[in-house]
N, C-alpha and C positions, 0 to 999 in steps of 0.2 A: 326438638325436643318438647315433650307436652308439657303444657303448662304450668301445672302444681310444680311437677318437678325442676321447671326453669326458676320459679320462685323460690324452692327451696336452696336451688344454688346460688341463687344472689344474695338470699339472706344469710346463709351462712358464710360467704364472700362478702360480706360487708358485718358483720359481728365482731371480726379484730378492730374493725376502724370506729366501731360506734359505741365498745365498753368504755375506753378510755375516758370520751366523753362522759360518759353515763356515770362513770365510776367520780371525774371531776362535779358533777353537778351534784351529786348524792351530798358529797362529802359536804360542798361549801357553797349551795342552794337550800336540797331538799331537807338535809337536814338541820340546820341552821331556822328555818322555817319551823319545821316542826317542835323545836324546841324553845323556838320564840312563843307559838302557841301554848306549849305546855305551862312555860312560864307565865304568861300572860290569866292562868286558872289556877295559879298557883303562889304559895306563899314560898318565897326559896330562902333557905337560910345557907350561906356562901363555906361558912366554917363546918357547919356538919354536912354540908353536902345533900341537906334532905330536900325531897317536895312535897308541901304539904297543897292539896285541892281542897282550894276556894270559892270556886264557881266564878262567879263574874264579881266579888268583890272589888276587884283589882280597878273594873272600869265604873263601879260606881262610885269607890271613892275618889276616881280622877273628874268624875262629871259632879259629883256632891262636892267637892272642893267651895269652901263659903270664898276665895279669894278669887276663883275662875281662873286661874293660873292654865289651864288647857285651852279653853275658849280663848284667852286673850292669845295664846301661842298658834292655836289654830288662826284667831283672823288676821294675826302678824303675817303667817305665810301665803294667807289669802293674798292682802292689803301689798306685802312686797309684790308676789304676780302683777296687782294691778298697777302699779304705779314703777317699776320697771320695764317690763315688756312691752309695751309702744314705744318707749324711750331708744332701747335695744333696739327693737325693729325699725325706727325710724332712723337712727344713726347710722347705726349699721348698714343700712341701703343708701341713705346719702353720701354718706363716706366709699362705700363700694363703686358707686356709680360716678364720684369726683376722682377714683383713681384708674378705673378703667377707662375714665376719657381722659386723662395726663399723656402728653406726647412724649415725656422723659421724668424717671424719678420713682417709678411706681414701685420699685422693690424697696424702696427707701420710706417710705409712706406706707407700704403694706406692715413692714418689721417694726418699724415704729408705734402703729399705732396696734398693731399684735402685742408688743411687749407686756401690755395692763395682764394677757392672757398667762402669759407664761411667767410673770413676776409670783413670786412665793406667797401664799396667804399671809404668813407673820408678819414678812417686810410694808407688805399693805395695811395690815392692820396695823401697825407701828408708825406708819406714816399719818394713817386718816386719825390716831387717838392723839396724834401730836397738832395737826391739824387743829381738830377738835376740841381741843385741850381745855377745862374748865376755866383755868387762869390765862393772864395775859403773856404766860410762855403761848399757848396756842395761836397760828397764825390769825384764824379765819375771826376768832374773840379780837385779836391786836387789830385788824382790819376794820371791823363793825365797830371796837368802842374809841380806840386811840387816831385812826385815823381819821375815820368818815364818820365818825362820831354818834353813831344811830341810836345806840343808847348808851346809860351812863353806868351798868354795873354786867361784869363780865358774865355770859352765857353758859350755863352749865349742859352743856349740848347732849351729852354723853350720859347724865343723868336724868334727865326726863322722859318721861313715855314719848312724844311725839316728836321731839328735837334728835331723840336716842336714835327712833323706827326709821328717818329721815335720815339720817346717816347713814346704817347701813342699806338702806335704798341705792342712795347715794354712790356707794362703796360698789354694792353689786352691779349697776350700771356701769361705772366704769371698768371692772373689771370684764365684763362677758360685751361690750361693743364690739370690742378685736376679731372675737369668735364668732358674731354674725356678720361684723362686715369680710372675712372672710370666705365664709359661706357664702354670701349674695355675689363676692367678688368671682366665685366659682360658675354662678349662674349667671354671671351678665357674659363671661367671656364665653359662655357657651351658646348664644345668641348669635344665630346667622346676621350677618350686617345685610344682607337683601332686604330683610325686615326694614332698616333704616334709610338704605339708598331708595327703595321701593314709596316710600312715604314722602322722603325729601325731595323726592322728583314731582310729588303732588304738592310741594310746597307746605309741607308740617314742619311746625316750627318746635324748639327742643322741649317744649314743657309739652306739646303734644305726642313726640316720640317719646318720651317718659311716660306719660301717664297711658297712653294708647296702646304703646306696645311691651316697651320696659315692665310696667307692673302688673299687668296679666302675664308676661311669661314668665315672671320671679313668683308666680303666685305659689305652684307647690313647694320651691322654698321658701317661703314664708312662712307656713305649714308645716313644714317642718323645723324651722326655729323656733317659732310657736308651742311646738308639742313638747321638743326640749326643754324649753324656758319653763314652760307650766311643768311638769314633772319636775324640775331642777328646782322650783320653788319650794318644791315641799321636803328638799335638801338643807333649808338655810342654816348653819349649824358656825364654821368657822367665824363668819360678820357677828354674830351674837357674843360668842364666847371672846374674840379679840377685841369689841369693842365695848359692849357694856353688861356681859355678863347675865344679862336677860332682867336687870336693873331698869328699874326701880317694882318690887313685888313680881316681877316675871312679864310684866307690860313692853317688854323688849327683847322676849324668848319668842324662842320658834320651838313646833314640835320635836325636831332633832336635837335642839339645845336642852329640851326639856328630858327629853328620852335623858339625854347624856347625865343630865343631873338628879335625875332619880335613880338610875342604876350604878352610877359610879361615885358621887360624892354622898347620897342619902342612903345606899347600897339598897334602896327596895326597887329589885329587879321584875318582881312579878308586875308592878305599875310601868316601868319602862318600858317589858315586853308589851304590853297593853297600847301604851302608845304609839308602838312600832306597828303593831295590827292596824290600831286606827288609819296611822299613814298610809300603810299600805293598801289597806280599801278604799284609801281616801283617792290613793294614784291610779288602781285599778278601775274604778268607777270616772275618773276623769281620764283614763286613756281609751275607754271604751265609750265616749262622747266624744272623744276629740277625732276615734277610727271613723262613727258612724257620719259625720259632720264631713272628715275627708272622705268618705264614699261619697255622700252626697253634693259636695263640693266637683269630684271626678264626672260625676253624672248628668252635671247642669249642662 
């Protein structure tokens, strides 16, 4: 069969399988993206359903905010990534390495350490709110003030800028270590025992085995977790909503929480859409950079 006819036949055969995916992508991805772009350059009146084109005024209002809420939110997303990802990678790998070398009880520890990942965010938020309650009812304040007597006053953990952010980071670490552990565990189980046996025959210690064999072979997995965690750091929302509500004055807010607050509390849909555009562009640039780094790492 001539090539043009074969290509046309293959195209016609593939159309019924492609159309459902195109419809779903158009309804749930392309249309929302175009609507968000339209909202970001418009003033939207929800009651009348009217769009009024105002150009870049929404972006100017966000960047010209005298309280710098957008800059604080952007900073907090970056700080969240900076303070949580190293701990997630480190403890995820160490826990996976320890579990992988157990002779018994692997399933028990794997399930136990993965429970935080599947625990609903609302429950986790209630637990952390109790732990860091500003009064003596909070467990942390009780230990710090009444038991250890490190300070004479109860600390309002969730009402201050840096302590509130620290609790958000701690919650993110606790929630995600189990996920990284499972991914690393799958990578470790895929490493052939022949590498370790050969090194042991040459007299390599456990530390040398870990440093010279395990770490290099799980490097692609580390990149995978790193990329997912970096992108996920721009989706921080529930932690802020459940713990601090962005207080004080938006200094513990995040981009996604600020979007939610602008759109659904203040009904400033244009500015909310503008925040979504800023977030999307940031994630896109970050993805390009990480892809470039991954290609460079693979070519070395």
